[in-house]
N, C-alpha and C positions, 0 to 999 in steps of 0.2 A: 840485103843490099839496099833496099829503099831507105831503111833507117839510117844507113851511112850517108846517103845523099841528103835526106830531108830531116834527119834527126828523129828522135822518139817523140811522139805526141805528148805534150805536157799534161793533157787531161788524164792520161794514163796514171800519172802520179797520184791523183785523187781516187781513181777507181780501183787500181791494182798496184800499190806501191812496190811490191816485191818484183813484179814483172817489169815495171818501169826501171827499177834499179838494175835488174839483170840486163835489160836491153841497153841501157846507158853504158854499163861496164863493157858490154860487147862492142859497142861503137867506139868507145875510147881505146880498147885493145886493138881494134881494127886499124885505127889511125896510128897508134904508137908502133905497130908492126909494119908500117909502110903502106897500108891499104889505100891511103889517099892518093898514091901515085898510080894506082890501077885505073883502068878504064871500066867503070862500073856498067856501062851500057853493053860492052862486049861480054863481060862476065854474065850478065843476065841473059844474053842471047845464047850463051853456051849452057846455061843451067837447064836441067830438065823441068818440064811444066809442073 
């Protein structure tokens, strides 16, 4: 959830390009499926620790 709010750290592209690409694709899919309309703070409160 934090990546959707704050985006994926760009430093990760240099240290682990595959992970960066995977996380970016996940964030893009999240927003394309309407995730931007969700209240991320409430979802984090519901998520298990």
